[in-house]
N, C-alpha and C positions, 0 to 999 in steps of 0.2 A: 481293840482300837487299831486303826491304821497308823502306819508310820508317817502319814502326812502331817500330823501335829505332835509336838513333844508332850510328854506326860509329866505329871507330878508337880505342876506349878501352882496348885491350889485353885480354888474356884469361888465365884460369888454364889450365894444361895439363889437358886432359881425359884420362880413362883411355885412350882410343884413341891419343892422342898419346904418352903414356908407354909404352904397349904397343909402339908402333912403335920408339921409341927403345931400349927394352930388346931387342927382337928384332933390331935392326940392330947391337947391341952398342955403340951410341953412349954408353950409360951402363949401369952395373951396378946391381943391386938395392941393393948396399951404398952406392954413390955416391948413388943416389936417396934412400935413407933418411937419409944424412948431410946431404943438401941440406935435407930437410924438418926434421930435428932442429935444424939451425942456424936455420931460420926460426922454429921453435917457441920456441927460446931468446930470439930477438930480439923476439918478440911476447908475452912473458910477462905484460905489462900487461893483456892481454885476460882473464886468469884463466880460460882455457878448459881447460887440462890440470890434472888433479889428481895424475897419476902419470906420469912419464917415466922410463924406464930405458934409457939409451943402449946399454948392453952387451947387454941382452936383445933390443932392436930390431935391433942389428947382427948378432946371432947368427941371428935369423930371416932377415935379408937374405942372409947368407952361405949359409944353407940354400936360399933361393930361387935364388941364383946357381948353386949346385950342381945344382939341378933343371934350370935353363935350360941349363947346360953339358951335361947328360945328354940333352938333346933334348926335354924336356917342352914341350908347347905348350898352355898354358891361358891364357884371356883375362885372368885376374887375377894370374898368377904374377909375383911381384916388385913388385906395386903396393902402396904404403903405404895403411893404413887406421887410423882412430882409433875407439875404442869408447866409447860412452856408458857411464858408470860404473854403469849399472843392469844391465849384462850381467856376470856373474861371469867372470873371466878367469884362467886358471891361472898362478900365479906373480906376478900383478899385484894391487895393492890394488883392492878392489871395495867401495865405500862407499855407493852410492846417494845420494851427496851429503849424508850424514847423519853427525852426531857419533856416532850409535848404532853405526855400523860403522867408525868412524875406525880406520885401521890394519889392518883385516881383509884378509887375503890369501886368495884362493880356491884350493882344492886341485883344482878342475876347471874346465872351460870350459863356458859356455853353448853350446847347439847352434848359435846364430848365429855365435859366435866360432869354434867347432870347424869349422864348414863353410867359413868364410872362410879359416881357417888351412889347411885341406886344399886349398883352391883356390890356395894359395901367397901370400896377402896377408901383408904385413909390418906388425905392430902398432906404431904410433908411441906409443901411450899411452892412458890412460883420461881421459875427458872429464867436466868439471863438469856438473851437472844440478840441477834443483830437487829438493829432498829427497824421496826415494822417488817421484819423478816427479809431485809435486803442485805445480802452479803454472802460470802463463801468461807468466812473464817471466824465469825463471832467476835470480830474486832470493831464492829460498827456500833456496838451498844453504847448508849449515853452513859452507862454505869460501869464502863471499863470492859476490857477483854476477858474472856474465859480462858483458863489454862488447860492444856491437854494433860490428863493425869499420867500418861506414859512418858511425857517429857514436858516439864513445866515451862520450858522456853518455847514450846510449839503451840500452834493453834489447835483447837479441837475440831475444826471444820465449822461450817455455818449453814443455815442460821440457827439450827437446833443444836448448836455445839454444847451448850450446858446440859441439855437432855442426854446427849451421848456421854458427856463427861461424868455425870453423876451415876449413871448405870455402870460405867467402866470402873469408877473409883469405889463402888459399893456403897454409895450414899443413898441409893434408892433402887429397889429391884425392878422398877418400871418407871417410864416417863412418857409423856405425850410430846409430840412434835408436829411440825407442819412441813410440807414439801411443796414448794412452788416450782423450783427448777432443779431439785436434788437435795433439799435441805433436811431430809430425814436420812437419805442414803449416804451422802458424802460424810457428814460427821460420824455416823455409825461406823463407816469404813475406817476413819482416821482414829477412832477411839476403841475399835475392836469389839463392838456390840452388834446386835441384830436389830434391824428396823424394816418396816414394810410401809410403802406408800400404796394405798389401795387405788383401785380404779376411781377416776374422778367421779364424784357423786355418791360413792359408797358411804362416806362418813360426812355427816352434816357440817356445814360451814357456819351454821348459826352460832353467833357469839365468838367467832374467830375474827380477830381484828384484821380487816382485809388489806391485802397488798395487791394481788392481781386475781380478780374474781374468777376468771376462767381457768386458772392454774392451781390456786391454793387448795391443798388437800391435807387433812389431818391424818395422823397415824401413830402407832405405838413404837417404842423402843424398849428392849429388854435384853436379857442375856441370850435367849435362844428363840428359835422359830416356834417351838411349842408354847413358850411364854407369850410371844406376839400373837399367836392364834387365839389364846384365851382373851387377851386384851382387845383384839379386833372384833371378836364375837360380841363383846359388850359395847364397843364403840359404834359399830356399823348399824345401818338400818335407815329406813325412810324417815324423813323429818319434814312435815308440812310447812314448817317455818322457814325452810331453806328452798328457794325456787330451783336450785341446781341439784337437789337431792333426788336420787333415783329410787322410784317405787318398785322394788324388786323383792321377791321372796327371800326371807332370811336363810342364810346358809350356816352350816356347822363347820367353821374353819378348823376345828380341832380334829377332823377326820384324818388329816395328814397322810394322803395317799403316797405309795412308794415311788421311788425314782426309776425303778426297773422298767425298761421299754420306752422311756422318754426319748424323743428326738430333740437334742439340744443344738440350737443354732448358734454359731460362733461368727460374729460379724467381722469381716476382714478390716473394716474401718476402725475398729476398736483396738487394733494391735499394730498400728503404724507408727509414724514419726510422732514423737512427743511422749510416748508411753515409757516410763522409767523401767529399766531392766529388772529391778527387784520386784516391782509390781507385776510385770509380765510373767516372771518366773512363778510367783505365787498363784496367779490365776491359772496358768497352764497346768500346774500341779493339781489344782482343784478340778479342772476339767478331766484330767486323767483319772481322778478319784471317782468322778461320776461315771466314767466308762467302766471302771471296776465294779460299780454298783449296778451295772446293767443298762446304762443309757448309751445312746449313739450320738456322736458328734457330727454335725452337718455344717458345712461351710455356707455362709449366707452373706448377703451384702445389704447394707443400709446406706445407699449412695449419697444421701443428703445430710449425713451426720454433721459435716462442717457447717452447713447452713443453719443448724439449730441455734447456734450462738447469735448470729445477727437477727434471726427471726424472733428469738426469745427477748433479746434486748431492745426490740422495738415494741412488741406486744405487752410485755410485763410493765415497762415504764409508762406506756399509754394508759393502762388500767390503773396503775398507781397514781398517776396525776389526777385521775377522776376520783378514785376512792379517798385520797388524802385531802381533797378539797374541803372535806367536812371539818378538818382541824384548822379553824380560823380564829380561835380566841374568843368567839362570840358565845357559844353555848357551853362548852366544857373544854378542859385541857388548858395548856399554858396560855396566859395572856400577858402581853408586854405591859410594863409598869408605866412607861412614858410614851405618850402619843398625843397628837392634836386632833385627829378625826378618825372616823371608822376605817377608812382605807388605810391610813398609816398604822392603826392598831392591828389590823389583819396582817399587813406586810411585816411589821416588826415581830408580831407573835410567831409567825411562821419562820421568819429568819432566825429567831432565838430558839424556837422549839425543835426544829428539824436539824439533824446532823448532815454532814457533807454528802454522804452517799445517797441519802434520801433526797436531798436537794438536787443532786445530779440526775437522779432518775425522774423526778418531777419535771425538771427542765427538759430532759430528753422526751418524755412522754407528751408534754404540752406541745413541743415542737412538731413531733410526728403526727399529732392530731390536728394541727393548725391548717388553716385554709391554704391550699396550694401544695401541701406536703402529705396530706392524708392518703391520697391515691398512690403517691410515689413510695411511701414508706409503710404505713400501717396496713393498707389494703394488700400490698405486695407481700408483707410478712404473713398475713393471714392465708394467702394463697400457698406460700411455702410451707406453712404449718400443715395445711391439708395434704400436701405432697409427702411430707415427713410421715404423717399418719398412714398414708397409703404404702410407703416403703415397709413399714412394720407389718401391715396386712399381707403384702406380697411375701414377706419372709415367713410369716406364720403358715403359709401354705405348705412349707416343707419342714416345719419344726413345731414342737409343742411349747418350748420355752427358749428364750434367748439368754445367753450368759456371756459375761465379759467383765472388765474392770469397772469399778465405780468411779475412780478418779485416776488421772495420769500419774500421780505421785502420792507418796505418803505425806503426812502432816509436815508443813513447812514452819520455819521459825516465825515467831511473832514479829510483825513489822516488815517481814521480807517483801510482801506484795501489797501492803496497804496503800502505798503511794502509786501503784500501777494498776488501775482498775481493769485494764484489758488483760493483763496477766492473771488477775484474780478470776475474771470471767472465763478464761480458758480452762480453768480447773473443773468447770461444769460440763465439758463437752460431751461426756458419755451419759449424763443424766438428763440433759435438757430435752432431748427428743422424746423421751418417755413421757415427760410432763406435757409437752406440746400436744402429744397424741392422746393424752388422758389415760394412758395405760398404767397397770399396776407394776411396781418394781420393788425389789428388796435389796438390802445389803447384808451379806453374811460374812463374818470373819473367816478368812481363808489362808492366812499365813502372816509372816512378818518380813519386812524389808530391812534395809540398812538401819542400824541402831535399834533393832528389835521393835520397830514401829509397826503397828497393825496395817494389814492390807485387807480390803473388802472385795468380795465377789458380788457382782450385780446379777440378779436373776430377774428377768423381765417376762411377764406373762401377757396373754391376750386379755381383752376386756373380761372382767369378772372371773378371772382364773386364779384368784388368790389362794384357793385351797390347793391347787396343784403346785404353785410356787412354794407355799409353806411346807407341803409334803416333801418336795425335793430338798428343800433346805434342812428339814428335820432329819431326813435320812443321812444327808451329808454330815450333819452334826452328831449323829449317832456313830459315825465311823471316824470322826476326827474330834479334836478337842480345842481347836483354836478359839472357840467361843467361850471357853472356860478360863482362859488365861487372864491373870490380873496384872495391872500395872505395878511396877516396883513400889512397895510401900503402901499399896492400897489396903483399905480396911479388910480384915479377915472375915 
């Protein structure tokens, strides 16, 4: 092991370890599920789970044990997983973290859930999230904020903050999440776990409650890159039910090619004003480790990085205002109890059902799409989006992967930025461009900042380059142990 990461702090069991225990019959899927359900009950203070159904979980575990007894050999068979509550899940409540859908139970599975179920994974429950996946801290949920297990007074990141928190705290070995502008990568960085946002279209959006349709993308969170590779292999693939799904031959993400010989681009715009010194130190140490592993660092520029924030916060709210128009109190979801006519019923239902951040983005989106402002704002933002994507393509002419920080700071205190939306939006500056361009990106634990809070390294690949990203991350994790560190007091 390299001196980059301290040793001896204990570790969460990886999927590979759990797989070996199941295959040796040292533990059954039911026993494994019971172990995690007990942990979840003991750590309810995190507010990470919105719906736990022990009977349903154990029924799935018994089905997995029957498949194991019949001789089935699948890498994820019997392994527990928890789903972000943005994925509809048959028989489970599916709320998108919103009062608008409080109590809604889905009659069908999202494709991501369906595929992981077919792979034999056992659902532990549904996870809290920022309402309709809008936020950067998991404080926008109608059901209360999620706590960061590294420091219960801090945010876990958003919008998949609970997904990151449960993996970090040892409440689930794997979790699903979504990334619209960084919501897999940023919480993974702040909770010290590994996550991958695939190329847009790699993972089906069918059954994912929509926020911004041209940006939303599902992906996995787990302890390591090797675990994420197993999960992505099961999740990814063409889905005819999703018009944005890419029909491309399946790949074996578990190949994990080595980092030696890689040219790693280091964008100067990611290391300027606003980057905290402790984050910068951890990221630079990680880049030096990649050099030791045989990679070459290349200075690059992504000149329109700062423009990603205004472009994103025009495009995403515009798409949200359209997608969320379906929640009107007429067909399903929250309906106001007191109204005089249809118009008032819709208005009151939406006013009562949506939280402040969702309303803010609907108002913004409706404004930028309105007559007289479409050309000035929305069309211009789409042009900037294209230029940002071109910046990445220009950079990839001289490098294979791009690396830098995930977020400018480590996790901040609960409430510190909730009253200042602009300050919150600035936390996404390093992740938004990747989402606007539709590129794949990862967050890999790479160190600790002040207060021993986790720091994440962002790895960005060109389109459909997930295998190379996972391989580089895996080799880094073979020579360091940041990804194995557990929060103080986390389940053993």
